[in-house]
C-alpha positions as CSV (number, residue, x, y, z in Angstrom):
1,M,-47.6,82.6,-27.6
2,P,-46.3,80.7,-30.6
3,G,-43.4,83.1,-31.2
4,R,-42.2,82.7,-27.6
5,R,-43.0,79.0,-27.6
6,S,-41.0,78.4,-30.7
7,R,-38.0,80.3,-29.3
8,A,-38.3,78.3,-26.1
9,L,-38.6,75.0,-28.0
10,V,-35.6,75.8,-30.2
11,G,-33.6,76.9,-27.1
12,A,-34.4,73.7,-25.3
13,L,-33.4,71.7,-28.4
14,A,-30.2,73.6,-28.7
15,A,-29.4,72.9,-25.0
16,V,-30.0,69.2,-25.6
17,L,-27.7,69.3,-28.6
18,V,-25.0,71.1,-26.6
19,V,-25.1,68.4,-23.9
20,G,-25.1,65.7,-26.6
21,L,-22.1,67.3,-28.3
22,W,-20.3,67.5,-25.0
23,A,-21.0,64.0,-23.8
24,A,-21.4,62.1,-27.1
25,P,-19.4,58.9,-27.5
26,A,-17.3,58.8,-30.6
27,V,-18.5,55.4,-32.0
28,A,-20.4,52.4,-30.6
29,E,-18.1,49.4,-30.2
30,D,-18.4,45.7,-30.0
31,V,-15.4,44.4,-28.0
32,S,-14.2,41.1,-26.5
33,A,-14.9,40.2,-22.9
34,A,-11.2,40.4,-22.2
35,E,-11.0,44.0,-23.7
36,A,-14.1,45.0,-21.7
37,A,-12.6,43.6,-18.5
38,Q,-9.3,45.5,-19.2
39,R,-11.2,48.8,-19.6
40,A,-13.4,48.2,-16.6
41,R,-10.3,47.4,-14.4
42,A,-8.5,50.5,-15.6
43,A,-11.6,52.7,-15.1
44,A,-12.0,51.3,-11.6
45,A,-8.4,52.5,-10.9
46,G,-9.3,56.0,-11.9
47,D,-8.4,56.1,-15.6
48,A,-10.8,58.6,-17.1
49,L,-9.8,57.6,-20.7
50,A,-10.6,54.0,-19.9
51,L,-14.0,55.1,-18.5
52,D,-14.7,57.0,-21.7
53,D,-13.7,54.0,-23.8
54,L,-16.0,51.8,-21.7
55,R,-18.9,54.2,-22.4
56,R,-18.6,53.4,-26.1
57,V,-19.1,49.7,-25.6
58,T,-22.6,48.6,-26.7
59,A,-21.8,44.9,-27.3
60,I,-19.4,42.4,-25.9
61,D,-18.5,39.4,-28.0
62,G,-21.4,40.2,-30.3
63,R,-23.8,40.3,-27.3
64,P,-25.7,43.7,-27.0
65,V,-25.1,45.1,-23.5
66,D,-26.2,48.1,-21.5
67,L,-23.4,49.1,-19.1
68,D,-25.2,52.2,-17.8
69,P,-26.0,50.5,-14.4
70,V,-22.3,50.4,-13.8
71,L,-21.2,53.6,-15.5
72,T,-23.9,55.8,-13.9
73,A,-23.5,54.4,-10.4
74,P,-22.7,56.9,-7.7
75,D,-18.9,57.6,-7.4
76,R,-18.6,55.8,-4.1
77,F,-20.0,52.6,-5.7
78,R,-18.7,52.9,-9.3
79,S,-15.2,51.7,-8.7
80,A,-16.4,48.6,-6.8
81,R,-18.9,47.7,-9.5
82,L,-16.3,48.2,-12.3
83,T,-14.0,45.9,-10.4
84,D,-16.7,43.3,-10.0
85,L,-17.5,43.4,-13.7
86,A,-13.8,43.2,-14.7
87,E,-13.3,40.2,-12.4
88,A,-16.3,38.4,-13.8
89,L,-15.3,39.0,-17.4
90,D,-11.6,38.7,-17.2
91,A,-10.5,35.1,-18.1
92,G,-8.2,33.7,-15.5
93,S,-9.2,36.3,-12.9
94,S,-9.9,35.5,-9.3
95,A,-13.7,35.7,-9.9
96,G,-13.9,32.1,-10.7
97,S,-12.1,31.4,-13.9
98,T,-11.5,27.7,-14.6
99,G,-8.6,28.2,-16.9
100,D,-10.7,26.7,-19.7
101,P,-11.3,29.3,-22.4
102,G,-14.7,27.7,-23.2
103,A,-15.8,27.8,-19.6
104,D,-14.5,31.4,-19.2
105,S,-16.5,32.4,-22.3
106,R,-19.6,30.8,-20.7
107,L,-18.9,32.7,-17.5
108,A,-18.7,36.0,-19.3
109,G,-22.0,35.1,-21.1
110,Q,-23.6,34.4,-17.7
111,V,-22.5,37.8,-16.5
112,L,-23.8,39.6,-19.5
113,D,-27.1,37.7,-19.3
114,Q,-27.9,39.4,-16.0
115,D,-30.8,41.7,-16.3
116,E,-28.8,44.8,-15.3
117,Y,-26.5,44.4,-18.4
118,R,-29.1,43.4,-20.9
119,E,-30.6,45.8,-23.4
120,P,-34.4,46.0,-23.0
121,D,-36.3,43.8,-25.4
122,L,-38.2,45.7,-28.1
123,P,-42.0,45.2,-28.2
124,R,-42.7,42.1,-30.3
125,P,-44.9,43.8,-32.9
126,F,-42.2,46.4,-33.6
127,R,-39.1,44.3,-33.0
128,R,-38.1,43.5,-36.6
129,P,-39.0,46.9,-38.1
130,L,-37.1,48.7,-35.3
131,Q,-34.1,46.4,-35.6
132,W,-34.1,46.9,-39.4
133,L,-34.3,50.7,-38.9
134,G,-31.6,50.6,-36.2
135,E,-29.3,48.6,-38.5
136,R,-29.8,51.2,-41.4
137,I,-29.1,54.1,-39.0
138,V,-25.9,52.5,-37.7
139,A,-24.8,51.7,-41.3
140,V,-25.4,55.4,-42.3
141,W,-23.7,56.6,-39.2
142,D,-20.6,54.4,-39.7
143,A,-20.4,55.5,-43.3
144,G,-20.4,59.1,-42.2
145,V,-17.8,58.5,-39.6
146,D,-15.6,56.6,-42.1
147,L,-15.9,59.5,-44.5
148,L,-15.1,62.3,-42.1
149,S,-12.6,60.6,-39.7
150,P,-9.5,60.9,-42.0
151,V,-9.9,64.7,-41.7
152,L,-11.6,65.2,-38.3
153,G,-10.6,62.1,-36.4
154,T,-13.1,59.6,-35.1
155,R,-14.5,61.7,-32.3
156,G,-14.5,64.8,-34.4
157,A,-16.4,63.0,-37.1
158,A,-19.0,61.8,-34.6
159,L,-19.4,65.4,-33.2
160,A,-19.7,66.8,-36.8
161,L,-22.5,64.3,-37.6
162,I,-24.3,65.2,-34.4
163,A,-24.1,68.9,-35.3
164,L,-25.5,68.2,-38.7
165,I,-28.3,66.1,-37.3
166,G,-29.0,68.8,-34.7
167,A,-29.2,71.6,-37.3
168,G,-31.6,69.5,-39.3
169,L,-33.8,69.0,-36.3
170,V,-33.8,72.7,-35.5
171,M,-34.9,73.5,-39.1
172,L,-37.6,70.9,-38.9
173,V,-38.9,72.3,-35.6
174,L,-39.0,75.8,-37.0
175,H,-40.8,74.6,-40.1
176,L,-43.4,72.7,-38.1
177,V,-43.9,75.5,-35.6
178,G,-44.4,78.0,-38.4
179,R,-46.8,75.8,-40.2
180,A,-48.8,75.2,-37.0
181,T,-48.9,78.9,-36.4
182,R,-50.3,79.7,-39.8
183,T,-52.8,76.8,-39.6
184,A,-54.1,77.9,-36.2
185,A,-54.9,81.4,-37.5
186,G,-57.7,79.7,-39.4
187,G,-57.7,82.3,-42.3
188,G,-55.1,81.0,-44.6
189,A,-56.3,79.9,-48.0
190,P,-55.9,76.2,-48.7
191,G,-52.6,75.6,-50.5
192,T,-51.2,79.1,-50.0
193,G,-49.5,78.5,-46.7
194,L,-50.1,82.1,-45.7
195,L,-51.1,83.5,-42.4
196,V,-54.3,84.9,-44.0
197,D,-55.6,84.9,-47.6
198,P,-55.1,88.4,-48.9
199,S,-57.9,87.9,-51.4
200,L,-60.5,87.7,-48.6
201,D,-63.0,90.6,-48.3
202,P,-62.1,92.4,-45.0
203,A,-65.6,93.9,-44.8
204,R,-67.0,90.5,-44.9
205,L,-64.6,89.3,-42.2
206,E,-65.7,92.2,-40.0
207,Q,-69.3,91.4,-40.6
208,R,-68.7,87.8,-39.5
209,A,-66.9,89.2,-36.5
210,D,-70.0,91.2,-35.6
211,D,-72.1,88.1,-36.0
212,A,-69.8,86.2,-33.8
213,R,-70.0,88.9,-31.1
214,R,-73.8,88.8,-31.1
215,A,-73.6,85.1,-30.8
216,G,-71.4,85.4,-27.7
217,D,-68.3,84.0,-29.5
218,H,-65.9,86.7,-28.6
219,G,-62.8,84.6,-29.4
220,A,-64.0,84.2,-33.1
221,A,-64.7,87.9,-33.2
222,V,-61.2,88.8,-32.2
223,R,-59.7,86.3,-34.7
224,L,-61.8,87.5,-37.6
225,R,-61.0,91.2,-36.8
226,Y,-57.3,90.3,-36.7
227,E,-57.5,88.6,-40.1
228,A,-59.4,91.6,-41.6
229,G,-56.8,93.9,-40.2
230,L,-54.0,91.9,-41.8
231,V,-55.7,91.9,-45.2
232,R,-56.1,95.7,-45.0
233,L,-52.4,96.1,-44.1
234,V,-51.4,94.0,-47.0
235,R,-53.6,96.0,-49.4
236,A,-52.2,99.2,-48.1
237,G,-48.7,98.0,-48.8
238,R,-47.7,98.1,-45.1
239,L,-47.4,94.3,-44.6
240,R,-45.7,91.7,-46.7
241,L,-47.0,88.1,-46.2
242,R,-44.7,85.2,-46.8
243,P,-45.3,81.5,-46.1
244,E,-43.1,81.8,-43.0
245,T,-44.8,84.9,-41.7
246,T,-46.3,84.5,-38.2
247,P,-48.4,87.0,-36.2
248,S,-45.2,88.0,-34.3
249,D,-43.5,88.7,-37.6
250,A,-46.4,90.8,-38.8
251,A,-46.3,92.8,-35.6
252,H,-42.6,93.3,-36.0
253,Q,-43.2,94.7,-39.6
254,I,-45.8,97.2,-38.4
255,D,-43.7,98.2,-35.4
256,L,-46.4,99.9,-33.3
257,P,-47.2,99.3,-29.6
258,V,-50.9,98.9,-30.4
259,M,-50.1,96.2,-33.0
260,D,-48.0,94.4,-30.5
261,A,-50.9,94.5,-28.0
262,L,-53.4,93.3,-30.7
263,T,-51.1,90.4,-31.6
264,E,-50.5,89.4,-28.0
265,A,-54.2,89.2,-27.3
266,F,-54.8,87.4,-30.6
267,E,-52.1,84.8,-29.7
268,E,-53.4,84.3,-26.2
269,I,-56.9,83.8,-27.3
270,V,-56.5,81.8,-30.6
271,Y,-53.3,79.8,-29.7
272,G,-53.2,79.9,-25.9
273,G,-56.9,79.1,-25.4
274,R,-57.7,82.1,-23.2
275,S,-61.4,82.8,-23.0
276,A,-62.3,86.1,-24.7
277,T,-64.8,88.6,-23.5
278,A,-66.6,91.6,-25.0
279,V,-63.8,93.7,-23.5
280,D,-61.3,91.9,-25.7
281,D,-63.4,92.5,-28.8
282,D,-63.9,96.1,-28.0
283,A,-60.1,96.5,-27.6
284,A,-59.7,94.8,-31.0
285,V,-62.0,97.2,-32.7
286,R,-60.3,100.2,-31.1
287,G,-56.8,98.8,-31.7
288,W,-57.4,98.1,-35.4
289,R,-58.8,101.6,-35.9
290,E,-55.6,103.0,-34.5
291,V,-53.3,100.7,-36.5
292,L,-55.1,101.4,-39.7
293,G,-55.3,105.1,-39.0
294,T,-58.9,105.4,-40.0
295,K,-62.3,103.9,-39.3
296,V,-62.6,100.3,-40.3
297,R,-64.1,100.4,-43.8
298,P,-63.5,98.6,-47.1
């Protein structure tokens, strides 16, 4: 049901955001090969702070890199891989440095050119647009960090920005789910954004429901009877429709078990795709009579 699905979706998004806030790096960094080697060597020795610092590295000497193959290696292999990386990058190390800075730089470049450290290439048709978009996002992110870091610190500024982005995503999801819910009901007037158009004739809706039943379309009959019932509730002053009102919200306003049952069946059939039968339509007729407290008439 949309109410449950929206809550589940928001819950899942919130969980992702919590994980992101917990594990988010403070700022992406471009460091020298020597600095990267120093961090890798310290991390290999068990320095947790150095490992966190290494996680922030997205480029070395201006060359985009992906260090995840090393950082996400199993614990029993990570130290050795960090040491290998440090030795390969650290000028003058025992991994083969020549003592020539130019040669050492070329050695570091050869290491970073290995497939496991290279960022995946973007698809050619989208490379430039995505690169442009990425640059704009990084620029906005850096500006936000620079603005907030004097007060919150670098990591605090990054976490605050992630929280703001997360809140915006939650609001967007709620908006889209609510709009999809109203659209799926099929009775909203164009441009009104309401669950159902209160100006519709409920008697006409019920006549169309009877026609749908005779044609064997019990799903349409259930939907049309639900719409007619909502219109009658609005006209009786028992239901207030707003652009954000969903079937679950409407049921909550009426606060009757039979209305809950009608709404559950409606959502299962209209939103969930459950096949409706004449039994469902009969239950809708009886249920709406009970909700409205009278026979279904204009």
